[in-house]
C-alpha positions in Angstrom: 97.7 103.0 127.1 94.5 101.8 127.7 91.3 101.2 125.5 87.8 99.5 126.4 87.9 95.7 126.3 84.7 94.7 127.4 81.8 92.9 126.2 78.2 92.9 127.1 76.6 89.1 127.4 73.4 88.6 126.8 72.1 88.8 130.5 74.1 92.7 130.4 77.0 90.9 132.6 79.9 92.4 131.3 82.8 89.7 130.5 86.0 91.8 130.2 87.5 90.5 126.9 91.7 90.3 124.8 91.2 92.2 121.0 91.8 89.9 118.9 95.3 90.1 117.5 95.8 92.3 114.3 96.5 90.9 111.1 98.7 94.1 109.5 101.8 95.6 110.1 101.0 98.1 113.9 101.7 96.6 116.4 98.6 95.4 119.7 96.5 98.3 117.7 93.3 97.4 115.8 91.9 100.2 113.9 88.9 101.2 116.5 91.9 101.1 119.1 94.5 104.0 117.4 95.5 106.6 120.2 92.3 110.2 119.9 96.3 112.2 120.2 96.5 111.5 116.4 93.6 112.5 115.2 93.6 116.2 117.0 94.2 117.6 113.9 90.5 119.3 113.3 90.8 119.7 109.7 89.1 117.3 107.8 90.6 115.3 105.5 88.3 114.4 101.5 89.7 111.7 98.8 87.3 112.6 96.3 88.1 110.4 92.6 87.3 111.1 89.4 88.0 114.3 89.0 89.7 114.6 85.6 87.3 116.9 84.4 86.8 120.4 86.1 82.8 120.9 85.3 82.0 117.4 87.5 80.1 116.4 90.3 83.7 115.8 91.4 85.5 118.8 90.5 82.7 121.1 92.0 82.8 119.4 95.4 86.2 119.1 95.6 85.5 123.3 95.4 82.8 123.2 98.1 85.0 120.8 100.4 87.4 123.4 100.1 86.1 126.0 100.7 84.6 125.1 104.0 88.0 124.3 105.7 88.7 120.1 104.3 91.9 119.5 102.7 91.0 117.2 99.9 92.9 114.9 97.7 91.7 115.6 94.0 92.2 112.1 91.8 92.2 111.2 88.0 94.0 109.1 86.6 95.7 112.3 84.7 96.6 115.3 86.9 97.4 118.1 84.5 93.6 117.1 83.5 93.6 119.0 87.1 95.7 121.7 87.1 92.0 124.5 88.1 92.1 122.1 91.1 95.3 121.9 92.0 95.5 125.8 92.0 92.7 126.2 94.2 93.9 124.3 96.6 93.4 121.1 96.1 95.5 118.5 96.9 96.0 116.6 93.3 97.5 112.7 93.3 97.1 110.3 90.0 95.1 107.6 90.3 93.3 104.8 88.8 90.6 103.0 90.8 91.2 99.6 89.4 95.6 99.8 89.7 97.4 98.5 93.4 100.3 100.1 93.1 98.5 104.0 92.3 96.1 103.2 95.1 99.4 101.9 97.7 101.2 104.8 96.5 97.7 107.5 97.4 97.3 105.7 100.8 100.4 106.4 102.0 100.3 110.4 101.0 97.0 110.3 102.9 97.9 108.9 105.9 95.6 107.8 108.5 93.1 110.2 108.6 90.3 110.4 106.3 87.2 111.0 107.0 85.2 111.5 103.3 85.8 109.5 100.7 83.7 109.5 97.2 84.0 107.4 94.7 83.0 109.8 91.9 83.7 107.2 88.9 81.1 105.8 86.1 
């Protein structure tokens, strides 16, 4: 697989450049170089935090995006409070954004594609 690795110099000439080595576990692939085949799904993915109140902006946005065909991950500290969102078709996840373990667990579930992040916390 080939990636664009050229850089434009000040005099508008193009010089070939090697991309920097990644500092994460995926070898030889930088975040902006993920092959397009991984993103072939046309369904967009959203993660919305702070959806515990069924009358909140976060819950309303989750339902709106769901109706538009998005895959929606609604999150709150208490998953039981999002029963209505779950019945509507949202994926509900426990997430306390102050805990790295919760963030990492959510990231593993969601995967590589995230088109929209709404940090709906006060």
